N, CA, C, O and the ligand as a Tripos MOL2 file, in Angstrom:
@<TRIPOS>MOLECULE
protein
  301   299    76     0     0
PROTEIN
NO_CHARGES

@<TRIPOS>ATOM
      1 N           2.0700   10.6540  -17.3180 N.3       1 MET1
      2 CA          2.1320    9.6820  -16.5660 C.3       1 MET1
      3 C           1.8870    8.2990  -17.2770 C.2       1 MET1
      4 O           0.8930    8.2040  -17.9970 O.2       1 MET1
      5 N           2.7370    7.2110  -17.1210 N.am      2 THR2
      6 CA          2.3990    6.1180  -17.6900 C.3       2 THR2
      7 C           1.2570    5.3720  -16.9280 C.2       2 THR2
      8 O           0.9610    5.6440  -15.7650 O.2       2 THR2
      9 N           0.6400    4.4130  -17.6710 N.am      3 ILE3
     10 CA         -0.4640    3.7280  -16.9030 C.3       3 ILE3
     11 C           0.0610    2.5500  -16.1890 C.2       3 ILE3
     12 O           0.7380    1.6720  -16.7250 O.2       3 ILE3
     13 N          -0.2910    2.5800  -14.9460 N.am      4 PHE4
     14 CA          0.2730    1.5990  -13.8810 C.3       4 PHE4
     15 C          -0.6820    0.4880  -13.8510 C.2       4 PHE4
     16 O          -1.8960    0.6900  -13.8890 O.2       4 PHE4
     17 N          -0.1820   -0.6330  -13.7870 N.am      5 GLN5
     18 CA         -0.9470   -1.8380  -13.7130 C.3       5 GLN5
     19 C          -1.1730   -2.2800  -12.2640 C.2       5 GLN5
     20 O          -0.2740   -2.1050  -11.4410 O.2       5 GLN5
     21 N          -2.2680   -2.8130  -11.9370 N.am      6 PHE6
     22 CA         -2.5970   -3.2940  -10.6040 C.3       6 PHE6
     23 C          -3.1630   -4.6310  -10.5190 C.2       6 PHE6
     24 O          -4.3140   -4.9050  -10.1790 O.2       6 PHE6
     25 N          -2.1860   -5.4830  -10.8800 N.am      7 PRO7
     26 CA         -2.5570   -6.9920  -11.0620 C.3       7 PRO7
     27 C          -3.1090   -7.5940   -9.5870 C.2       7 PRO7
     28 O          -3.9140   -8.5150   -9.4480 O.2       7 PRO7
     29 N          -2.4490   -6.8120   -8.5230 N.am      8 GLN8
     30 CA         -2.8930   -7.5390   -7.3190 C.3       8 GLN8
     31 C          -3.8740   -6.5450   -6.3750 C.2       8 GLN8
     32 O          -3.9890   -6.6080   -5.1510 O.2       8 GLN8
     33 N          -4.5010   -5.6760   -7.2290 N.am      9 PHE9
     34 CA         -5.4500   -4.7090   -6.6300 C.3       9 PHE9
     35 C          -6.8090   -5.2200   -6.9550 C.2       9 PHE9
     36 O          -7.0070   -5.7410   -8.0530 O.2       9 PHE9
     37 N          -7.7620   -5.1060   -6.0720 N.am     10 SER10
     38 CA         -9.2400   -5.5720   -6.4870 C.3      10 SER10
     39 C          -9.6380   -4.1700   -7.2510 C.2      10 SER10
     40 O          -8.9230   -3.1690   -7.2210 O.2      10 SER10
     41 N         -10.7900   -4.2560   -7.8830 N.am     11 LEU11
     42 CA        -11.2910   -3.1060   -8.7010 C.3      11 LEU11
     43 C         -11.6640   -1.9110   -7.7570 C.2      11 LEU11
     44 O         -11.4950   -0.7290   -8.0570 O.2      11 LEU11
     45 N         -12.1910   -2.3660   -6.5790 N.am     12 GLU12
     46 CA        -12.5410   -1.2520   -5.6490 C.3      12 GLU12
     47 C         -11.1670   -0.5660   -5.1200 C.2      12 GLU12
     48 O         -11.0660    0.6540   -4.9920 O.2      12 GLU12
     49 N         -10.2900   -1.3300   -4.8760 N.am     13 ALA13
     50 CA         -9.1250   -0.8490   -4.3370 C.3      13 ALA13
     51 C          -8.3860    0.1720   -5.3130 C.2      13 ALA13
     52 O          -7.8780    1.2330   -4.9530 O.2      13 ALA13
     53 N          -8.4100   -0.2510   -6.4050 N.am     14 VAL14
     54 CA         -7.7580    0.5230   -7.6460 C.3      14 VAL14
     55 C          -8.4930    1.9740   -7.6810 C.2      14 VAL14
     56 O          -7.8740    3.0150   -7.9010 O.2      14 VAL14
     57 N          -9.8700    1.9100   -7.4400 N.am     15 LYS15
     58 CA        -10.6020    3.0960   -7.4350 C.3      15 LYS15
     59 C         -10.1950    4.1570   -6.3830 C.2      15 LYS15
     60 O         -10.2030    5.3620   -6.6330 O.2      15 LYS15
     61 N          -9.8280    3.6100   -5.1520 N.am     16 ILE16
     62 CA         -9.5070    4.2990   -4.0750 C.3      16 ILE16
     63 C          -7.8730    4.8370   -4.3390 C.2      16 ILE16
     64 O          -7.4880    5.9900   -4.1470 O.2      16 ILE16
     65 N          -7.1850    3.9010   -4.7390 N.am     17 TRP17
     66 CA         -5.7180    4.2470   -4.9120 C.3      17 TRP17
     67 C          -5.4240    5.2350   -5.9730 C.2      17 TRP17
     68 O          -4.5150    6.0550   -5.8430 O.2      17 TRP17
     69 N          -6.2640    5.1600   -7.1420 N.am     18 GLU18
     70 CA         -6.0970    6.2180   -8.0080 C.3      18 GLU18
     71 C          -6.4890    7.6180   -7.6420 C.2      18 GLU18
     72 O          -6.0650    8.5640   -8.3050 O.2      18 GLU18
     73 N          -7.3010    7.7910   -6.5870 N.am     19 LYS19
     74 CA         -7.6260    9.1210   -6.1410 C.3      19 LYS19
     75 C          -6.5230    9.6760   -5.2330 C.2      19 LYS19
     76 O          -6.6010   10.8370   -4.8300 O.2      19 LYS19
     77 N          -5.5920    8.9530   -4.9310 N.am     20 ILE20
     78 CA         -4.3250    9.4220   -4.1090 C.3      20 ILE20
     79 C          -3.3900    9.9170   -5.0310 C.2      20 ILE20
     80 O          -3.0490    9.2930   -6.0360 O.2      20 ILE20
     81 N          -2.9220   11.1430   -4.6770 N.am     21 PRO21
     82 CA         -1.8740   11.7520   -5.5970 C.3      21 PRO21
     83 C          -0.6710   10.8700   -5.4970 C.2      21 PRO21
     84 O          -0.2870   10.3860   -4.4320 O.2      21 PRO21
     85 N          -0.0580   10.6700   -6.7280 N.am     22 VAL22
     86 CA          1.1770    9.9020   -6.7510 C.3      22 VAL22
     87 C           2.1700   10.1620   -5.6910 C.2      22 VAL22
     88 O           2.6370    9.1670   -5.1360 O.2      22 VAL22
     89 N           2.6120   11.4430   -5.2780 N.am     23 GLU23
     90 CA          3.5670   11.7120   -4.3830 C.3      23 GLU23
     91 C           3.1050   11.1150   -2.9930 C.2      23 GLU23
     92 O           3.9380   10.6120   -2.2390 O.2      23 GLU23
     93 N           1.8600   11.1730   -2.6900 N.am     24 PHE24
     94 CA          1.3090   10.6110   -1.5050 C.3      24 PHE24
     95 C           1.2820    9.1700   -1.4720 C.2      24 PHE24
     96 O           1.4780    8.5730   -0.4130 O.2      24 PHE24
     97 N           1.0280    8.5040   -2.6710 N.am     25 GLN25
     98 CA          1.0460    7.0950   -2.8090 C.3      25 GLN25
     99 C           2.6130    6.5770   -2.3210 C.2      25 GLN25
    100 O           2.8130    5.6060   -1.5910 O.2      25 GLN25
    101 N           3.4920    7.3150   -2.8040 N.am     26 ASP26
    102 CA          4.7990    7.0220   -2.5990 C.3      26 ASP26
    103 C           5.1990    7.1340   -1.1260 C.2      26 ASP26
    104 O           5.9470    6.3330   -0.5670 O.2      26 ASP26
    105 N           4.6680    8.1330   -0.5860 N.am     27 THR27
    106 CA          4.8790    8.4750    0.9060 C.3      27 THR27
    107 C           4.2150    7.3310    1.7090 C.2      27 THR27
    108 O           4.7960    6.8090    2.6610 O.2      27 THR27
    109 N           2.9680    6.9520    1.2950 N.am     28 ILE28
    110 CA          2.4400    5.7680    2.0310 C.3      28 ILE28
    111 C           3.2240    4.5910    2.0170 C.2      28 ILE28
    112 O           3.4440    3.9030    3.0140 O.2      28 ILE28
    113 N           3.7030    4.3340    0.7150 N.am     29 LEU29
    114 CA          4.5270    2.9130    0.5370 C.3      29 LEU29
    115 C           5.8440    2.9990    1.1670 C.2      29 LEU29
    116 O           6.3950    1.9500    1.5020 O.2      29 LEU29
    117 N           6.3700    4.0400    1.3530 N.am     30 SER30
    118 CA          7.6990    4.2290    1.9650 C.3      30 SER30
    119 C           7.7210    4.4810    3.3970 C.2      30 SER30
    120 O           8.8170    4.5760    3.9500 O.2      30 SER30
    121 N           6.5840    4.6080    4.1040 N.am     31 ASN31
    122 CA          6.4980    4.8550    5.5050 C.3      31 ASN31
    123 C           5.6060    3.9090    6.1140 C.2      31 ASN31
    124 O           4.6080    4.3170    6.7070 O.2      31 ASN31
    125 N           5.9000    2.5400    6.0140 N.am     32 VAL32
    126 CA          5.1460    1.5160    6.6310 C.3      32 VAL32
    127 C           5.8370    0.9780    7.8980 C.2      32 VAL32
    128 O           7.0310    0.6840    7.8400 O.2      32 VAL32
    129 N           5.1860    0.8460    8.9640 N.am     33 LEU33
    130 CA          5.8590    0.4570   10.1560 C.3      33 LEU33
    131 C           6.0180   -1.1810   10.0730 C.2      33 LEU33
    132 O           5.0550   -1.9270    9.8930 O.2      33 LEU33
    133 N           7.2060   -1.5710   10.2100 N.am     34 CYS34
    134 CA          7.5480   -3.0190   10.2990 C.3      34 CYS34
    135 C           7.8320   -3.3480   11.6960 C.2      34 CYS34
    136 O           8.7010   -2.7570   12.3370 O.2      34 CYS34
    137 N           7.0350   -4.3750   12.2180 N.am     35 SER35
    138 CA          7.1860   -4.8170   13.6190 C.3      35 SER35
    139 C           8.6800   -5.4800   13.9530 C.2      35 SER35
    140 O           9.2570   -5.4080   15.0380 O.2      35 SER35
    141 N           9.1160   -6.0830   12.8590 N.am     36 ASN36
    142 CA         10.3440   -6.7610   12.9170 C.3      36 ASN36
    143 C          11.5490   -5.8110   12.9690 C.2      36 ASN36
    144 O          12.4540   -5.9680   13.7890 O.2      36 ASN36
    145 N          11.5280   -4.8080   12.0540 N.am     37 CYS37
    146 CA         12.5600   -3.8200   11.8270 C.3      37 CYS37
    147 C          12.3990   -2.7780   12.9630 C.2      37 CYS37
    148 O          13.3920   -2.1860   13.3850 O.2      37 CYS37
    149 N          11.2870   -2.5700   13.4120 N.am     38 ARG38
    150 CA         10.9230   -1.4810   14.4550 C.3      38 ARG38
    151 C          11.1960   -0.2720   13.8470 C.2      38 ARG38
    152 O          11.7860    0.5670   14.5280 O.2      38 ARG38
    153 N          10.8330    0.0470   12.4890 N.am     39 ASP39
    154 CA         11.2540    1.2390   11.8730 C.3      39 ASP39
    155 C          10.1990    1.5020   10.7770 C.2      39 ASP39
    156 O           9.3590    0.6470   10.4980 O.2      39 ASP39
    157 N          10.2520    2.5880   10.2170 N.am     40 SER40
    158 CA          9.4130    2.7650    8.8750 C.3      40 SER40
    159 C          10.1380    2.1950    7.7400 C.2      40 SER40
    160 O          11.3210    2.4550    7.5210 O.2      40 SER40
    161 N           9.4900    1.4880    7.0840 N.am     41 VAL41
    162 CA         10.1530    0.7750    5.9180 C.3      41 VAL41
    163 C           9.3920    1.0880    4.6570 C.2      41 VAL41
    164 O           8.3640    1.7660    4.6770 O.2      41 VAL41
    165 N           9.9820    0.5170    3.4170 N.am     42 ARG42
    166 CA          9.2880    0.5290    2.1360 C.3      42 ARG42
    167 C           8.3890   -0.6840    2.0120 C.2      42 ARG42
    168 O           8.8990   -1.7610    2.3210 O.2      42 ARG42
    169 N           7.1680   -0.6730    1.6180 N.am     43 MET43
    170 CA          6.4710   -1.9540    1.4060 C.3      43 MET43
    171 C           6.8060   -2.3080   -0.1850 C.2      43 MET43
    172 O           6.8250   -1.4690   -1.0850 O.2      43 MET43
    173 N           7.0140   -3.4500   -0.3080 N.am     44 VAL44
    174 CA          7.2220   -4.0300   -1.8290 C.3      44 VAL44
    175 C           6.1700   -5.1640   -2.0460 C.2      44 VAL44
    176 O           5.5790   -5.6540   -1.0840 O.2      44 VAL44
    177 N           5.9500   -5.5710   -3.3320 N.am     45 ASP45
    178 CA          5.2010   -6.6110   -3.5890 C.3      45 ASP45
    179 C           3.7350   -6.5430   -2.9560 C.2      45 ASP45
    180 O           3.0920   -7.4810   -2.4860 O.2      45 ASP45
    181 N           3.3850   -5.2620   -3.0570 N.am     46 TYR46
    182 CA          2.1170   -5.0400   -2.2700 C.3      46 TYR46
    183 C           0.7950   -5.3930   -3.1130 C.2      46 TYR46
    184 O           0.7850   -5.4860   -4.3400 O.2      46 TYR46
    185 N          -0.2490   -5.5660   -2.3310 N.am     47 SER47
    186 CA         -1.4480   -5.7650   -2.9760 C.3      47 SER47
    187 C          -2.5470   -5.0270   -2.2410 C.2      47 SER47
    188 O          -2.3370   -4.6880   -1.0760 O.2      47 SER47
    189 N          -3.7300   -4.7420   -2.8390 N.am     48 GLY48
    190 CA         -4.6290   -3.8130   -2.2530 C.3      48 GLY48
    191 C          -6.1280   -4.4730   -2.2070 C.2      48 GLY48
    192 O          -6.6090   -5.1370   -3.1260 O.2      48 GLY48
    193 N          -6.6700   -4.2170   -1.1740 N.am     49 SER49
    194 CA         -8.1430   -4.6860   -0.9500 C.3      49 SER49
    195 C          -9.0210   -3.6610   -0.2810 C.2      49 SER49
    196 O          -8.4130   -2.7320    0.2530 O.2      49 SER49
    197 N         -10.2290   -3.6520   -0.2130 N.am     50 VAL50
    198 CA        -10.9900   -2.7060    0.3520 C.3      50 VAL50
    199 C         -11.6630   -3.5010    1.5190 C.2      50 VAL50
    200 O         -12.3390   -4.5180    1.3660 O.2      50 VAL50
    201 N         -11.3710   -2.8730    2.7420 N.am     51 VAL51
    202 CA        -12.1120   -3.4040    4.0750 C.3      51 VAL51
    203 C         -12.8470   -2.2640    4.6480 C.2      51 VAL51
    204 O         -12.2360   -1.2660    5.0300 O.2      51 VAL51
    205 N         -14.1260   -2.3610    4.7280 N.am     52 SER52
    206 CA        -14.9560   -1.4790    5.3700 C.3      52 SER52
    207 C         -14.8240   -0.0050    4.7680 C.2      52 SER52
    208 O         -14.8880    0.9840    5.4990 O.2      52 SER52
    209 N         -14.6550    0.0670    3.5340 N.am     53 GLY53
    210 CA        -14.5610    1.2550    2.8450 C.3      53 GLY53
    211 C         -13.0640    1.9110    2.8550 C.2      53 GLY53
    212 O         -12.8470    2.9800    2.2850 O.2      53 GLY53
    213 N         -12.1660    1.2680    3.4690 N.am     54 ASP54
    214 CA        -10.8270    1.7800    3.5010 C.3      54 ASP54
    215 C         -10.0250    0.8380    2.7760 C.2      54 ASP54
    216 O         -10.3120   -0.3590    2.7460 O.2      54 ASP54
    217 N          -8.9030    1.3910    2.1160 N.am     55 LEU55
    218 CA         -7.9720    0.5420    1.5160 C.3      55 LEU55
    219 C          -6.9150   -0.0480    2.2510 C.2      55 LEU55
    220 O          -6.0730    0.5900    2.8820 O.2      55 LEU55
    221 N          -6.9840   -1.3780    2.1460 N.am     56 LEU56
    222 CA         -5.9430   -2.0630    2.9140 C.3      56 LEU56
    223 C          -4.7070   -2.5710    1.9750 C.2      56 LEU56
    224 O          -4.9100   -3.2850    0.9930 O.2      56 LEU56
    225 N          -3.6120   -2.2040    2.3090 N.am     57 LEU57
    226 CA         -2.3470   -2.5310    1.4020 C.3      57 LEU57
    227 C          -1.6060   -3.5640    2.2330 C.2      57 LEU57
    228 O          -1.2160   -3.3840    3.3870 O.2      57 LEU57
    229 N          -1.4630   -4.6380    1.5290 N.am     58 LYS58
    230 CA         -0.4780   -5.7820    2.2050 C.3      58 LYS58
    231 C           0.6880   -5.8920    1.4070 C.2      58 LYS58
    232 O           0.5980   -5.7690    0.1860 O.2      58 LYS58
    233 N           1.8500   -6.1250    2.0020 N.am     59 GLY59
    234 CA          3.0250   -6.3780    1.2010 C.3      59 GLY59
    235 C           4.0760   -6.9280    2.1310 C.2      59 GLY59
    236 O           3.8360   -7.4690    3.2100 O.2      59 GLY59
    237 N           5.2910   -6.7290    1.5910 N.am     60 ASN60
    238 CA          6.4390   -7.2470    2.3670 C.3      60 ASN60
    239 C           7.3890   -6.1190    2.6860 C.2      60 ASN60
    240 O           7.4970   -5.1480    1.9370 O.2      60 ASN60
    241 N           8.0250   -6.2440    3.7200 N.am     61 CYS61
    242 CA          9.0550   -5.1670    4.2250 C.3      61 CYS61
    243 C          10.2640   -5.2190    3.1990 C.2      61 CYS61
    244 O          10.7640   -6.3070    2.9160 O.2      61 CYS61
    245 N          10.6980   -4.1190    2.6820 N.am     62 ALA62
    246 CA         11.8120   -4.1030    1.6560 C.3      62 ALA62
    247 C          13.1880   -4.5570    2.4290 C.2      62 ALA62
    248 O          14.1860   -4.8960    1.7930 O.2      62 ALA62
    249 N          13.1480   -4.5330    3.7130 N.am     63 ILE63
    250 CA         14.3640   -4.7280    4.3530 C.3      63 ILE63
    251 C          14.5460   -6.2630    4.8770 C.2      63 ILE63
    252 O          15.5120   -6.9910    4.6470 O.2      63 ILE63
    253 N          13.4410   -6.5600    5.5990 N.am     64 CYS64
    254 CA         13.5180   -7.9570    6.1860 C.3      64 CYS64
    255 C          12.5660   -9.1070    5.4140 C.2      64 CYS64
    256 O          12.7010  -10.3220    5.5620 O.2      64 CYS64
    257 N          11.7060   -8.5350    4.6700 N.am     65 GLY65
    258 CA         10.7340   -9.3510    3.7930 C.3      65 GLY65
    259 C           9.5580   -9.7930    4.4900 C.2      65 GLY65
    260 O           8.7100  -10.4580    3.8950 O.2      65 GLY65
    261 N           9.4220   -9.4540    5.8130 N.am     66 ARG66
    262 CA          8.2630   -9.9670    6.5060 C.3      66 ARG66
    263 C           7.0220   -9.1640    6.0400 C.2      66 ARG66
    264 O           7.1400   -8.0950    5.4420 O.2      66 ARG66
    265 N           5.8320   -9.7220    6.3390 N.am     67 THR67
    266 CA          4.6580   -9.1330    5.8850 C.3      67 THR67
    267 C           4.3710   -7.8880    6.6760 C.2      67 THR67
    268 O           4.5770   -7.8200    7.8880 O.2      67 THR67
    269 N           3.8630   -6.8500    5.9110 N.am     68 VAL68
    270 CA          3.4670   -5.5360    6.5540 C.3      68 VAL68
    271 C           2.2160   -5.1660    5.8760 C.2      68 VAL68
    272 O           1.8890   -5.6240    4.7810 O.2      68 VAL68
    273 N           1.4740   -4.2600    6.6110 N.am     69 ALA69
    274 CA          0.1790   -3.9260    6.1600 C.3      69 ALA69
    275 C          -0.0990   -2.3850    6.4830 C.2      69 ALA69
    276 O           0.3910   -1.8940    7.5000 O.2      69 ALA69
    277 N          -0.8160   -1.6910    5.6930 N.am     70 ARG70
    278 CA         -1.1910   -0.3450    5.9560 C.3      70 ARG70
    279 C          -2.5620   -0.1610    5.5460 C.2      70 ARG70
    280 O          -2.9760   -0.6200    4.4810 O.2      70 ARG70
    281 N          -3.3350    0.5420    6.4080 N.am     71 LEU71
    282 CA         -4.7750    0.9590    6.0950 C.3      71 LEU71
    283 C          -4.6320    2.3640    5.5130 C.2      71 LEU71
    284 O          -3.8690    3.1880    6.0180 O.2      71 LEU71
    285 N          -5.3440    2.6060    4.4940 N.am     72 VAL72
    286 CA         -5.4510    3.9400    3.9370 C.3      72 VAL72
    287 C          -6.9090    4.3440    3.9620 C.2      72 VAL72
    288 O          -7.6750    3.7300    3.2190 O.2      72 VAL72
    289 N          -7.3610    5.2810    4.7110 N.am     73 GLU73
    290 CA         -8.8430    5.6390    4.9010 C.3      73 GLU73
    291 C          -9.2650    6.1470    3.4530 C.2      73 GLU73
    292 O          -8.6130    6.9200    2.7510 O.2      73 GLU73
    293 N         -10.5020    5.5490    3.1450 N.am     74 GLY74
    294 CA        -11.0810    5.7810    1.9170 C.3      74 GLY74
    295 C         -11.5460    7.1520    1.5900 C.2      74 GLY74
    296 O         -11.5090    7.5910    0.4410 O.2      74 GLY74
    297 N         -11.9980    7.8460    2.6400 N.am     75 SER75
    298 CA        -12.5870    9.1850    2.4480 C.3      75 SER75
    299 C         -11.4970   10.4160    2.5490 C.2      75 SER75
    300 O         -11.8660   11.5810    2.4070 O.2      75 SER75
    301 ZN         11.2400   -5.3140    8.3090 Zn       76 ZN76
@<TRIPOS>BOND
     1     1     2 1
     2     2     3 1
     3     3     4 2
     4     3     5 am
     5     5     6 1
     6     6     7 1
     7     7     8 2
     8     7     9 am
     9     9    10 1
    10    10    11 1
    11    11    12 2
    12    11    13 am
    13    13    14 1
    14    14    15 1
    15    15    16 2
    16    15    17 am
    17    17    18 1
    18    18    19 1
    19    19    20 2
    20    19    21 am
    21    21    22 1
    22    22    23 1
    23    23    24 2
    24    23    25 am
    25    25    26 1
    26    26    27 1
    27    27    28 2
    28    27    29 am
    29    29    30 1
    30    30    31 1
    31    31    32 2
    32    31    33 am
    33    33    34 1
    34    34    35 1
    35    35    36 2
    36    35    37 am
    37    37    38 1
    38    38    39 1
    39    39    40 2
    40    39    41 am
    41    41    42 1
    42    42    43 1
    43    43    44 2
    44    43    45 am
    45    45    46 1
    46    46    47 1
    47    47    48 2
    48    47    49 am
    49    49    50 1
    50    50    51 1
    51    51    52 2
    52    51    53 am
    53    53    54 1
    54    54    55 1
    55    55    56 2
    56    55    57 am
    57    57    58 1
    58    58    59 1
    59    59    60 2
    60    59    61 am
    61    61    62 1
    62    62    63 1
    63    63    64 2
    64    63    65 am
    65    65    66 1
    66    66    67 1
    67    67    68 2
    68    67    69 am
    69    69    70 1
    70    70    71 1
    71    71    72 2
    72    71    73 am
    73    73    74 1
    74    74    75 1
    75    75    76 2
    76    75    77 am
    77    77    78 1
    78    78    79 1
    79    79    80 2
    80    79    81 am
    81    81    82 1
    82    82    83 1
    83    83    84 2
    84    83    85 am
    85    85    86 1
    86    86    87 1
    87    87    88 2
    88    87    89 am
    89    89    90 1
    90    90    91 1
    91    91    92 2
    92    91    93 am
    93    93    94 1
    94    94    95 1
    95    95    96 2
    96    95    97 am
    97    97    98 1
    98    98    99 1
    99    99   100 2
   100    99   101 am
   101   101   102 1
   102   102   103 1
   103   103   104 2
   104   103   105 am
   105   105   106 1
   106   106   107 1
   107   107   108 2
   108   107   109 am
   109   109   110 1
   110   110   111 1
   111   111   112 2
   112   111   113 am
   113   113   114 1
   114   114   115 1
   115   115   116 2
   116   115   117 am
   117   117   118 1
   118   118   119 1
   119   119   120 2
   120   119   121 am
   121   121   122 1
   122   122   123 1
   123   123   124 2
   124   123   125 am
   125   125   126 1
   126   126   127 1
   127   127   128 2
   128   127   129 am
   129   129   130 1
   130   130   131 1
   131   131   132 2
   132   131   133 am
   133   133   134 1
   134   134   135 1
   135   135   136 2
   136   135   137 am
   137   137   138 1
   138   138   139 1
   139   139   140 2
   140   139   141 am
   141   141   142 1
   142   142   143 1
   143   143   144 2
   144   143   145 am
   145   145   146 1
   146   146   147 1
   147   147   148 2
   148   147   149 am
   149   149   150 1
   150   150   151 1
   151   151   152 2
   152   151   153 am
   153   153   154 1
   154   154   155 1
   155   155   156 2
   156   155   157 am
   157   157   158 1
   158   158   159 1
   159   159   160 2
   160   159   161 am
   161   161   162 1
   162   162   163 1
   163   163   164 2
   164   163   165 am
   165   165   166 1
   166   166   167 1
   167   167   168 2
   168   167   169 am
   169   169   170 1
   170   170   171 1
   171   171   172 2
   172   171   173 am
   173   173   174 1
   174   174   175 1
   175   175   176 2
   176   175   177 am
   177   177   178 1
   178   178   179 1
   179   179   180 2
   180   179   181 am
   181   181   182 1
   182   182   183 1
   183   183   184 2
   184   183   185 am
   185   185   186 1
   186   186   187 1
   187   187   188 2
   188   187   189 am
   189   189   190 1
   190   190   191 1
   191   191   192 2
   192   191   193 am
   193   193   194 1
   194   194   195 1
   195   195   196 2
   196   195   197 am
   197   197   198 1
   198   198   199 1
   199   199   200 2
   200   199   201 am
   201   201   202 1
   202   202   203 1
   203   203   204 2
   204   203   205 am
   205   205   206 1
   206   206   207 1
   207   207   208 2
   208   207   209 am
   209   209   210 1
   210   210   211 1
   211   211   212 2
   212   211   213 am
   213   213   214 1
   214   214   215 1
   215   215   216 2
   216   215   217 am
   217   217   218 1
   218   218   219 1
   219   219   220 2
   220   219   221 am
   221   221   222 1
   222   222   223 1
   223   223   224 2
   224   223   225 am
   225   225   226 1
   226   226   227 1
   227   227   228 2
   228   227   229 am
   229   229   230 1
   230   230   231 1
   231   231   232 2
   232   231   233 am
   233   233   234 1
   234   234   235 1
   235   235   236 2
   236   235   237 am
   237   237   238 1
   238   238   239 1
   239   239   240 2
   240   239   241 am
   241   241   242 1
   242   242   243 1
   243   243   244 2
   244   243   245 am
   245   245   246 1
   246   246   247 1
   247   247   248 2
   248   247   249 am
   249   249   250 1
   250   250   251 1
   251   251   252 2
   252   251   253 am
   253   253   254 1
   254   254   255 1
   255   255   256 2
   256   255   257 am
   257   257   258 1
   258   258   259 1
   259   259   260 2
   260   259   261 am
   261   261   262 1
   262   262   263 1
   263   263   264 2
   264   263   265 am
   265   265   266 1
   266   266   267 1
   267   267   268 2
   268   267   269 am
   269   269   270 1
   270   270   271 1
   271   271   272 2
   272   271   273 am
   273   273   274 1
   274   274   275 1
   275   275   276 2
   276   275   277 am
   277   277   278 1
   278   278   279 1
   279   279   280 2
   280   279   281 am
   281   281   282 1
   282   282   283 1
   283   283   284 2
   284   283   285 am
   285   285   286 1
   286   286   287 1
   287   287   288 2
   288   287   289 am
   289   289   290 1
   290   290   291 1
   291   291   292 2
   292   291   293 am
   293   293   294 1
   294   294   295 1
   295   295   296 2
   296   295   297 am
   297   297   298 1
   298   298   299 1
   299   299   300 2
@<TRIPOS>SUBSTRUCTURE
     1 MET1         2 RESIDUE 1 A MET
     2 THR2         6 RESIDUE 1 A THR
     3 ILE3        10 RESIDUE 1 A ILE
     4 PHE4        14 RESIDUE 1 A PHE
     5 GLN5        18 RESIDUE 1 A GLN
     6 PHE6        22 RESIDUE 1 A PHE
     7 PRO7        26 RESIDUE 1 A PRO
     8 GLN8        30 RESIDUE 1 A GLN
     9 PHE9        34 RESIDUE 1 A PHE
    10 SER10       38 RESIDUE 1 A SER
    11 LEU11       42 RESIDUE 1 A LEU
    12 GLU12       46 RESIDUE 1 A GLU
    13 ALA13       50 RESIDUE 1 A ALA
    14 VAL14       54 RESIDUE 1 A VAL
    15 LYS15       58 RESIDUE 1 A LYS
    16 ILE16       62 RESIDUE 1 A ILE
    17 TRP17       66 RESIDUE 1 A TRP
    18 GLU18       70 RESIDUE 1 A GLU
    19 LYS19       74 RESIDUE 1 A LYS
    20 ILE20       78 RESIDUE 1 A ILE
    21 PRO21       82 RESIDUE 1 A PRO
    22 VAL22       86 RESIDUE 1 A VAL
    23 GLU23       90 RESIDUE 1 A GLU
    24 PHE24       94 RESIDUE 1 A PHE
    25 GLN25       98 RESIDUE 1 A GLN
    26 ASP26      102 RESIDUE 1 A ASP
    27 THR27      106 RESIDUE 1 A THR
    28 ILE28      110 RESIDUE 1 A ILE
    29 LEU29      114 RESIDUE 1 A LEU
    30 SER30      118 RESIDUE 1 A SER
    31 ASN31      122 RESIDUE 1 A ASN
    32 VAL32      126 RESIDUE 1 A VAL
    33 LEU33      130 RESIDUE 1 A LEU
    34 CYS34      134 RESIDUE 1 A CYS
    35 SER35      138 RESIDUE 1 A SER
    36 ASN36      142 RESIDUE 1 A ASN
    37 CYS37      146 RESIDUE 1 A CYS
    38 ARG38      150 RESIDUE 1 A ARG
    39 ASP39      154 RESIDUE 1 A ASP
    40 SER40      158 RESIDUE 1 A SER
    41 VAL41      162 RESIDUE 1 A VAL
    42 ARG42      166 RESIDUE 1 A ARG
    43 MET43      170 RESIDUE 1 A MET
    44 VAL44      174 RESIDUE 1 A VAL
    45 ASP45      178 RESIDUE 1 A ASP
    46 TYR46      182 RESIDUE 1 A TYR
    47 SER47      186 RESIDUE 1 A SER
    48 GLY48      190 RESIDUE 1 A GLY
    49 SER49      194 RESIDUE 1 A SER
    50 VAL50      198 RESIDUE 1 A VAL
    51 VAL51      202 RESIDUE 1 A VAL
    52 SER52      206 RESIDUE 1 A SER
    53 GLY53      210 RESIDUE 1 A GLY
    54 ASP54      214 RESIDUE 1 A ASP
    55 LEU55      218 RESIDUE 1 A LEU
    56 LEU56      222 RESIDUE 1 A LEU
    57 LEU57      226 RESIDUE 1 A LEU
    58 LYS58      230 RESIDUE 1 A LYS
    59 GLY59      234 RESIDUE 1 A GLY
    60 ASN60      238 RESIDUE 1 A ASN
    61 CYS61      242 RESIDUE 1 A CYS
    62 ALA62      246 RESIDUE 1 A ALA
    63 ILE63      250 RESIDUE 1 A ILE
    64 CYS64      254 RESIDUE 1 A CYS
    65 GLY65      258 RESIDUE 1 A GLY
    66 ARG66      262 RESIDUE 1 A ARG
    67 THR67      266 RESIDUE 1 A THR
    68 VAL68      270 RESIDUE 1 A VAL
    69 ALA69      274 RESIDUE 1 A ALA
    70 ARG70      278 RESIDUE 1 A ARG
    71 LEU71      282 RESIDUE 1 A LEU
    72 VAL72      286 RESIDUE 1 A VAL
    73 GLU73      290 RESIDUE 1 A GLU
    74 GLY74      294 RESIDUE 1 A GLY
    75 SER75      298 RESIDUE 1 A SER
    76 ZN76       301 GROUP 0 **** ****
């Protein structure tokens, strides 16, 4: 596996994200609910931060470009 860069991830966010299996990372990123599309969409241009021990991913809907977010529980 090539080393992935996380320019938009905080250090704490990277620690949580790296513990998630790659297949599951993709599942997370490709199943984000967009309130505009009213469907599960892929999140692009995402960034990560840690909120109360959980990883918060924020990005844009791949279809309409609106902001979408997804919380990934840290434990
Ligand atoms: Zn959308």
